[in-house]
MIDOSE-1310 file (N, C-alpha, C; in nm, 2 decimals, decimal comma, always signed):
residues 199
mplp	+0,08/-0,12/+0,00/+0,00/+0,00/+0,00/+0,09/+0,12/+0,00; +0,07/+0,21/-0,10/+0,16/+0,33/-0,10/+0,14/+0,42/+0,01; +0,24/+0,49/+0,05/+0,23/+0,59/+0,16/+0,16/+0,72/+0,11; +0,09/+0,79/+0,19/+0,04/+0,92/+0,15/+0,15/+1,02/+0,13
ttsi	+0,11/+1,13/+0,06/+0,21/+1,23/+0,04/+0,24/+1,30/+0,17; +0,36/+1,36/+0,17/+0,41/+1,43/+0,29/+0,32/+1,54/+0,33; +0,28/+1,54/+0,46/+0,19/+1,66/+0,50/+0,26/+1,73/+0,62; +0,36/+1,66/+0,69/+0,43/+1,73/+0,80/+0,54/+1,81/+0,73
papg	+0,56/+1,94/+0,76/+0,66/+2,02/+0,70/+0,80/+1,97/+0,74; +0,89/+1,99/+0,65/+1,03/+1,95/+0,67/+1,09/+2,05/+0,78; +1,17/+2,00/+0,87/+1,23/+2,09/+0,97/+1,34/+2,17/+0,90; +1,35/+2,30/+0,94/+1,46/+2,38/+0,88/+1,59/+2,35/+0,95
lehl	+1,69/+2,41/+0,89/+1,83/+2,39/+0,94/+1,84/+2,42/+1,09; +1,79/+2,53/+1,13/+1,80/+2,57/+1,27/+1,73/+2,47/+1,37; +1,62/+2,42/+1,32/+1,54/+2,32/+1,40/+1,63/+2,19/+1,41; +1,69/+2,15/+1,30/+1,77/+2,03/+1,30/+1,89/+2,05/+1,39
lsla	+1,95/+2,16/+1,38/+2,07/+2,19/+1,47/+2,03/+2,18/+1,62; +1,91/+2,23/+1,65/+1,87/+2,23/+1,79/+1,84/+2,09/+1,84; +1,81/+2,00/+1,75/+1,79/+1,86/+1,79/+1,91/+1,77/+1,80; +2,02/+1,81/+1,73/+2,14/+1,73/+1,72/+2,22/+1,75/+1,85
tpad	+2,29/+1,64/+1,90/+2,37/+1,64/+2,01/+2,52/+1,62/+1,97; +2,61/+1,65/+2,06/+2,75/+1,62/+2,02/+2,78/+1,48/+1,98; +2,70/+1,38/+2,03/+2,72/+1,24/+2,00/+2,67/+1,21/+1,86; +2,60/+1,30/+1,79/+2,55/+1,27/+1,65/+2,65/+1,31/+1,55
targ	+2,71/+1,21/+1,49/+2,83/+1,24/+1,40/+2,81/+1,16/+1,27; +2,89/+1,21/+1,17/+2,90/+1,15/+1,04/+3,05/+1,14/+1,00; +3,08/+1,04/+0,92/+3,22/+1,03/+0,87/+3,27/+1,14/+0,78; +3,40/+1,16/+0,79/+3,46/+1,27/+0,71/+3,44/+1,26/+0,56
mffn	+3,42/+1,13/+0,51/+3,40/+1,11/+0,37/+3,28/+1,18/+0,31; +3,18/+1,20/+0,40/+3,06/+1,27/+0,35/+3,08/+1,42/+0,33; +3,17/+1,47/+0,42/+3,21/+1,61/+0,40/+3,29/+1,63/+0,28; +3,39/+1,55/+0,26/+3,48/+1,56/+0,14/+3,41/+1,54/+0,01
glfd	+3,32/+1,44/+0,01/+3,24/+1,41/-0,11/+3,15/+1,53/-0,14; +3,09/+1,59/-0,04/+3,00/+1,71/-0,06/+3,08/+1,82/-0,11; +3,20/+1,85/-0,06/+3,28/+1,96/-0,11/+3,32/+1,93/-0,26; +3,35/+1,81/-0,29/+3,39/+1,78/-0,43/+3,26/+1,79/-0,52
aara	+3,15/+1,75/-0,47/+3,03/+1,76/-0,55/+2,99/+1,91/-0,57; +3,01/+1,99/-0,47/+2,98/+2,14/-0,48/+3,07/+2,20/-0,59; +3,20/+2,16/-0,59/+3,29/+2,21/-0,69/+3,25/+2,16/-0,83; +3,21/+2,04/-0,84/+3,18/+1,98/-0,98/+3,05/+2,05/-1,03
lgge	+2,96/+2,08/-0,94/+2,83/+2,14/-0,98/+2,83/+2,29/-0,99; +2,92/+2,36/-0,91/+2,91/+2,50/-0,90/+3,04/+2,57/-0,90; +3,15/+2,50/-0,92/+3,28/+2,56/-0,92/+3,35/+2,58/-0,78; +3,46/+2,64/-0,78/+3,54/+2,65/-0,66/+3,47/+2,74/-0,56
eara	+3,40/+2,84/-0,60/+3,33/+2,93/-0,51/+3,23/+2,86/-0,43; +3,15/+2,77/-0,50/+3,05/+2,69/-0,43/+3,12/+2,60/-0,32; +3,23/+2,54/-0,36/+3,30/+2,45/-0,27/+3,35/+2,53/-0,15; +3,40/+2,65/-0,17/+3,46/+2,73/-0,06/+3,35/+2,77/+0,04
kcit	+3,23/+2,80/-0,01/+3,12/+2,84/+0,07/+3,07/+2,72/+0,16; +3,08/+2,60/+0,11/+3,04/+2,48/+0,18/+3,14/+2,45/+0,29; +3,27/+2,47/+0,26/+3,38/+2,45/+0,36/+3,37/+2,55/+0,47; +3,34/+2,67/+0,44/+3,32/+2,78/+0,54/+3,20/+2,74/+0,63
aage	+3,09/+2,70/+0,57/+2,97/+2,67/+0,65/+3,00/+2,55/+0,74; +3,08/+2,46/+0,70/+3,11/+2,34/+0,78/+3,21/+2,37/+0,90; +3,28/+2,48/+0,89/+3,37/+2,51/+0,99/+3,52/+2,52/+0,95; +3,54/+2,50/+0,82/+3,68/+2,52/+0,77/+3,78/+2,43/+0,84
kkyv	+3,75/+2,30/+0,85/+3,85/+2,20/+0,90/+3,89/+2,11/+0,79; +4,00/+2,04/+0,82/+4,03/+1,93/+0,73/+3,96/+1,80/+0,78; +3,90/+1,73/+0,68/+3,82/+1,61/+0,72/+3,89/+1,49/+0,67; +3,91/+1,40/+0,77/+3,97/+1,26/+0,74/+3,85/+1,17/+0,71
dfrs	+3,86/+1,09/+0,60/+3,74/+1,02/+0,56/+3,68/+0,93/+0,66; +3,75/+0,86/+0,74/+3,69/+0,77/+0,84/+3,70/+0,81/+0,98; +3,72/+0,94/+1,00/+3,70/+1,00/+1,13/+3,56/+1,06/+1,14; +3,51/+1,08/+1,26/+3,37/+1,12/+1,28/+3,37/+1,27/+1,32
ypvg	+3,27/+1,34/+1,27/+3,26/+1,49/+1,29/+3,11/+1,52/+1,32; +3,08/+1,63/+1,38/+2,94/+1,66/+1,41/+2,85/+1,67/+1,29; +2,73/+1,60/+1,30/+2,64/+1,60/+1,19/+2,59/+1,74/+1,16; +2,58/+1,82/+1,27/+2,54/+1,96/+1,25/+2,63/+2,04/+1,15
dllk	+2,76/+2,01/+1,15/+2,85/+2,08/+1,06/+2,82/+2,03/+0,91; +2,79/+1,90/+0,90/+2,76/+1,85/+0,77/+2,62/+1,91/+0,72; +2,53/+1,92/+0,81/+2,40/+1,98/+0,77/+2,42/+2,12/+0,72; +2,50/+2,20/+0,79/+2,53/+2,34/+0,75/+2,58/+2,34/+0,60
aiyt	+2,67/+2,25/+0,58/+2,74/+2,24/+0,44/+2,63/+2,20/+0,34; +2,55/+2,10/+0,37/+2,45/+2,05/+0,28/+2,35/+2,16/+0,24; +2,30/+2,23/+0,34/+2,20/+2,34/+0,32/+2,26/+2,45/+0,24; +2,39/+2,48/+0,27/+2,46/+2,59/+0,19/+2,47/+2,55/+0,05
aadv	+2,51/+2,42/+0,02/+2,52/+2,37/-0,12/+2,38/+2,39/-0,19; +2,27/+2,35/-0,12/+2,14/+2,35/-0,18/+2,10/+2,50/-0,21; +2,14/+2,59/-0,12/+2,10/+2,73/-0,14/+2,19/+2,79/-0,26; +2,31/+2,76/-0,26/+2,40/+2,81/-0,36/+2,37/+2,76/-0,50
lgpr	+2,35/+2,62/-0,51/+2,34/+2,56/-0,64/+2,19/+2,55/-0,68; +2,10/+2,56/-0,59/+1,96/+2,55/-0,63/+1,91/+2,63/-0,74; +1,94/+2,76/-0,74/+1,89/+2,85/-0,85/+1,93/+2,81/-0,99; +2,05/+2,74/-1,00/+2,10/+2,70/-1,13/+2,07/+2,56/-1,17
lggr	+2,03/+2,48/-1,07/+2,02/+2,33/-1,09/+1,88/+2,27/-1,06; +1,77/+2,35/-1,08/+1,64/+2,30/-1,06/+1,58/+2,31/-0,93; +1,64/+2,39/-0,84/+1,58/+2,41/-0,71/+1,65/+2,33/-0,60; +1,62/+2,36/-0,47/+1,69/+2,30/-0,36/+1,67/+2,15/-0,35
davl	+1,54/+2,11/-0,37/+1,51/+1,96/-0,36/+1,59/+1,88/-0,46; +1,60/+1,93/-0,59/+1,68/+1,86/-0,69/+1,83/+1,85/-0,65; +1,88/+1,96/-0,60/+2,02/+1,96/-0,56/+2,04/+1,86/-0,44; +1,95/+1,86/-0,35/+1,96/+1,77/-0,23/+1,96/+1,62/-0,28
rrlg	+1,88/+1,59/-0,38/+1,88/+1,45/-0,44/+2,01/+1,42/-0,50; +2,07/+1,52/-0,58/+2,19/+1,49/-0,64/+2,31/+1,47/-0,54; +2,30/+1,55/-0,43/+2,40/+1,54/-0,33/+2,39/+1,40/-0,26; +2,27/+1,36/-0,24/+2,25/+1,23/-0,18/+2,30/+1,11/-0,26
rrat	+2,28/+1,13/-0,39/+2,33/+1,03/-0,49/+2,48/+1,02/-0,48; +2,54/+1,14/-0,48/+2,69/+1,15/-0,47/+2,74/+1,09/-0,35; +2,68/+1,11/-0,23/+2,72/+1,05/-0,11/+2,72/+0,90/-0,11; +2,62/+0,84/-0,18/+2,61/+0,70/-0,19/+2,72/+0,65/-0,28
edfl	+2,75/+0,72/-0,39/+2,85/+0,67/-0,48/+2,99/+0,67/-0,41; +3,01/+0,78/-0,33/+3,14/+0,78/-0,25/+3,15/+0,67/-0,16; +3,04/+0,64/-0,09/+3,04/+0,53/+0,01/+3,06/+0,40/-0,06; +2,99/+0,37/-0,17/+3,00/+0,24/-0,24/+3,13/+0,22/-0,30
nstv	+3,21/+0,33/-0,32/+3,34/+0,32/-0,37/+3,45/+0,30/-0,26; +3,40/+0,31/-0,13/+3,50/+0,29/-0,02/+3,51/+0,14/+0,00; +3,61/+0,11/+0,09/+3,63/-0,03/+0,12/+3,51/-0,10/+0,18; +3,44/-0,03/+0,27/+3,32/-0,09/+0,33/+3,21/-0,10/+0,23
gktm	+3,20/+0,00/+0,15/+3,09/+0,00/+0,04/+3,12/-0,11/-0,06; +3,24/-0,13/-0,10/+3,27/-0,24/-0,20/+3,24/-0,37/-0,14; +3,27/-0,39/-0,01/+3,24/-0,52/+0,05/+3,09/-0,54/+0,05; +3,01/-0,44/+0,08/+2,87/-0,45/+0,08/+2,81/-0,49/-0,05
vala	+2,87/-0,42/-0,16/+2,82/-0,46/-0,30/+2,86/-0,60/-0,33; +2,98/-0,64/-0,30/+3,03/-0,77/-0,33/+2,94/-0,88/-0,27; +2,90/-0,86/-0,14/+2,81/-0,95/-0,07/+2,67/-0,95/-0,13; +2,62/-0,84/-0,17/+2,48/-0,83/-0,22/+2,47/-0,87/-0,36
gndp	+2,57/-0,85/-0,44/+2,56/-0,88/-0,58/+2,47/-0,79/-0,65; +2,39/-0,84/-0,75/+2,30/-0,75/-0,82/+2,16/-0,76/-0,78; +2,14/-0,79/-0,65/+2,00/-0,81/-0,60/+1,97/-0,68/-0,52; +1,87/-0,60/-0,58/+1,84/-0,47/-0,51/+1,79/-0,49/-0,37
hrll	+1,72/-0,60/-0,34/+1,67/-0,62/-0,20/+1,78/-0,65/-0,11; +1,88/-0,72/-0,15/+2,00/-0,75/-0,07/+2,08/-0,62/-0,05; +2,09/-0,54/-0,15/+2,16/-0,41/-0,13/+2,09/-0,32/-0,03; +1,96/-0,31/-0,04/+1,88/-0,23/+0,05/+1,89/-0,29/+0,19
safp	+1,89/-0,42/+0,20/+1,89/-0,49/+0,34/+2,03/-0,45/+0,41; +2,13/-0,44/+0,32/+2,26/-0,41/+0,38/+2,28/-0,26/+0,42; +2,19/-0,18/+0,36/+2,20/-0,03/+0,38/+2,20/+0,01/+0,53; +2,11/-0,04/+0,62/+2,11/+0,00/+0,76/+2,24/-0,02/+0,83
nacr	+2,31/-0,14/+0,80/+2,44/-0,17/+0,86/+2,54/-0,07/+0,81; +2,53/-0,04/+0,68/+2,63/+0,06/+0,62/+2,61/+0,19/+0,69; +2,49/+0,23/+0,71/+2,47/+0,36/+0,78/+2,52/+0,36/+0,92; +2,51/+0,24/+0,99/+2,57/+0,23/+1,13/+2,72/+0,25/+1,13
aals	+2,78/+0,21/+1,02/+2,93/+0,22/+1,01/+2,97/+0,36/+0,98; +2,88/+0,44/+0,92/+2,91/+0,58/+0,88/+2,85/+0,69/+0,96; +2,74/+0,66/+1,03/+2,67/+0,76/+1,10/+2,65/+0,71/+1,25; +2,66/+0,79/+1,35/+2,65/+0,75/+1,48/+2,50/+0,75/+1,53
yger	+2,41/+0,81/+1,46/+2,28/+0,83/+1,51/+2,17/+0,76/+1,42; +2,05/+0,75/+1,48/+1,94/+0,70/+1,40/+1,93/+0,55/+1,39; +1,81/+0,50/+1,35/+1,79/+0,36/+1,32/+1,72/+0,35/+1,19; +1,76/+0,26/+1,11/+1,69/+0,23/+0,98/+1,66/+0,09/+0,96
tver	+1,54/+0,06/+0,91/+1,50/-0,08/+0,89/+1,44/-0,09/+0,75; +1,46/-0,20/+0,68/+1,41/-0,22/+0,55/+1,31/-0,33/+0,55; +1,19/-0,31/+0,48/+1,09/-0,41/+0,47/+1,07/-0,44/+0,32; +1,07/-0,57/+0,29/+1,04/-0,61/+0,15/+0,89/-0,61/+0,13
lgdk	+0,84/-0,54/+0,03/+0,69/-0,53/+0,01/+0,65/-0,61/-0,12; +0,75/-0,65/-0,20/+0,72/-0,73/-0,32/+0,84/-0,75/-0,40; +0,83/-0,81/-0,52/+0,95/-0,84/-0,60/+1,03/-0,71/-0,63; +0,95/-0,61/-0,66/+1,02/-0,48/-0,70/+0,98/-0,36/-0,62
qarm	+0,96/-0,39/-0,49/+0,91/-0,29/-0,40/+0,96/-0,31/-0,26; +1,00/-0,20/-0,19/+1,05/-0,21/-0,05/+1,02/-0,08/+0,02; +1,03/-0,08/+0,15/+1,01/+0,04/+0,23/+1,12/+0,05/+0,33; +1,18/+0,17/+0,34/+1,28/+0,19/+0,45/+1,22/+0,28/+0,55
larr	+1,23/+0,24/+0,68/+1,18/+0,32/+0,79/+1,30/+0,39/+0,85; +1,31/+0,52/+0,85/+1,43/+0,59/+0,91/+1,38/+0,67/+1,03; +1,44/+0,64/+1,14/+1,41/+0,70/+1,27/+1,52/+0,78/+1,32; +1,49/+0,91/+1,37/+1,59/+1,00/+1,42/+1,70/+1,02/+1,32
dflp	+1,66/+1,06/+1,20/+1,76/+1,08/+1,09/+1,76/+1,23/+1,06; +1,88/+1,29/+1,07/+1,89/+1,43/+1,05/+1,90/+1,48/+0,90; +1,94/+1,39/+0,82/+1,97/+1,43/+0,68/+1,84/+1,46/+0,61; +1,84/+1,56/+0,52/+1,71/+1,60/+0,45/+1,65/+1,48/+0,37
mnyi	+1,52/+1,48/+0,37/+1,44/+1,38/+0,30/+1,48/+1,36/+0,16; +1,49/+1,47/+0,09/+1,53/+1,46/-0,06/+1,67/+1,41/-0,07; +1,76/+1,44/+0,02/+1,90/+1,38/+0,02/+1,89/+1,23/+0,03; +1,81/+1,18/+0,12/+1,80/+1,03/+0,14/+1,73/+0,97/+0,02
egtl	+1,63/+1,04/-0,04/+1,57/+0,99/-0,16/+1,68/+0,96/-0,27; +1,77/+1,06/-0,28/+1,88/+1,04/-0,38/+1,97/+0,93/-0,34; +2,00/+0,92/-0,21/+2,08/+0,81/-0,16/+2,03/+0,67/-0,19; +1,90/+0,65/-0,16/+1,84/+0,52/-0,18/+1,82/+0,49/-0,33
tavv	+1,80/+0,59/-0,41/+1,79/+0,58/-0,56/+1,93/+0,52/-0,61; +2,04/+0,58/-0,56/+2,17/+0,53/-0,61/+2,20/+0,39/-0,56; +2,15/+0,36/-0,44/+2,18/+0,22/-0,39/+2,11/+0,12/-0,48; +1,98/+0,14/-0,51/+1,91/+0,05/-0,59/+1,96/+0,04/-0,73
ersg	+2,00/+0,16/-0,79/+2,05/+0,16/-0,93/+2,18/+0,09/-0,94; +2,26/+0,08/-0,83/+2,38/+0,00/-0,83/+2,36/-0,14/-0,87; +2,24/-0,20/-0,85/+2,21/-0,33/-0,88/+2,19/-0,35/-1,03; +2,17/-0,24/-1,10/+2,15/-0,25/-1,25/+2,01/-0,24/-1,29
vsgv	+1,91/-0,23/-1,20/+1,77/-0,22/-1,24/+1,74/-0,08/-1,28; +1,63/-0,06/-1,35/+1,59/+0,07/-1,40/+1,46/+0,12/-1,34; +1,42/+0,24/-1,38/+1,29/+0,29/-1,33/+1,28/+0,30/-1,18; +1,39/+0,34/-1,11/+1,39/+0,35/-0,97/+1,31/+0,47/-0,93
qvrg	+1,22/+0,46/-0,83/+1,14/+0,57/-0,78/+1,15/+0,56/-0,62; +1,18/+0,67/-0,56/+1,18/+0,67/-0,41/+1,10/+0,79/-0,37; +1,01/+0,77/-0,28/+0,93/+0,88/-0,23/+0,92/+0,87/-0,08; +0,96/+0,98/-0,01/+0,95/+0,98/+0,14/+0,82/+1,03/+0,19
hris	+0,78/+0,99/+0,31/+0,66/+1,04/+0,38/+0,71/+1,07/+0,52; +0,71/+1,20/+0,55/+0,75/+1,24/+0,69/+0,64/+1,22/+0,79; +0,68/+1,15/+0,90/+0,58/+1,13/+1,01/+0,62/+1,20/+1,13; +0,74/+1,26/+1,14/+0,77/+1,35/+1,25/+0,90/+1,43/+1,20
pldv	+0,95/+1,53/+1,27/+1,06/+1,60/+1,22/+1,18/+1,52/+1,18; +1,21/+1,41/+1,25/+1,33/+1,33/+1,22/+1,29/+1,18/+1,18; +1,17/+1,16/+1,16/+1,12/+1,02/+1,12/+1,06/+1,02/+0,98; +1,11/+0,94/+0,89/+1,05/+0,94/+0,75/+1,05/+0,79/+0,71
dydi	+0,94/+0,76/+0,64/+0,92/+0,63/+0,57/+0,95/+0,65/+0,42; +1,02/+0,56/+0,36/+1,05/+0,58/+0,22/+1,00/+0,46/+0,14; +0,91/+0,49/+0,04/+0,86/+0,38/-0,05/+0,96/+0,37/-0,17; +1,01/+0,25/-0,20/+1,11/+0,23/-0,30/+1,05/+0,13/-0,40
nws	+1,05/+0,17/-0,53/+1,00/+0,09/-0,64/+1,10/+0,09/-0,76; +1,10/-0,02/-0,83/+1,18/-0,02/-0,96/+1,11/-0,12/-1,06; +1,16/-0,11/-1,18/+1,09/-0,19/-1,29/+1,19/-0,30/-1,33
C-alpha cells in the first residue's frame, strides 16, 4: 500500500541543529564528497562556501565529525546551487546520490556490494548496517513489500528527506535495475518512511 504524500513540513536547518547532540556524527568522507560535488556542480566558489559553512576544518574520511556541521554544508550547497540546478530539492537529491557513490566506492561499500551482488533487495537490506558504520545516530530498517518494492523506515535521521531519496535511488540503481522511484513520507521532524519501487 503506497504511503500518503508528505503533510508534515520539513524541519529547517536551525530546528535540526537544535535537535542534534555532540554524539550525533558523520564520517569525514561525507564532508569531502560534498565539497567535491559542490565544486563539480558550481565551481570553486561553491565549494569554498560549503567548507566555510562546515567550519573550515580538514576532514579525514573515516573520522567522525558533528552532523550539524555536515547539515550546514548541505544546506549551503542547496542554497548556492539550487537556482541554477532545478531548485533545492533537486540539488539535495543529487548530493544524496553523490554521497552513496562515494560510500559504495569505499572499502566498506565495496564489501557491501560484493556480498549483495546485483540483488536490489540485498543491497537495501545491507543499507542500515552501512549507515551504522558511517553515522552514529538513527535507526533504519528495510521491509520487503514485493519483488520490485521495498520500504525503509528511518528514525531520528537528521539528513534531508530529498537527500535520502537520492541516496536510496543510487543504492538500488547500483544493482543494475531501471525505473527506480523513491518517495519519502515524513511522520515527524526526524522520522521518515521511504517507498522504493523499480521496474
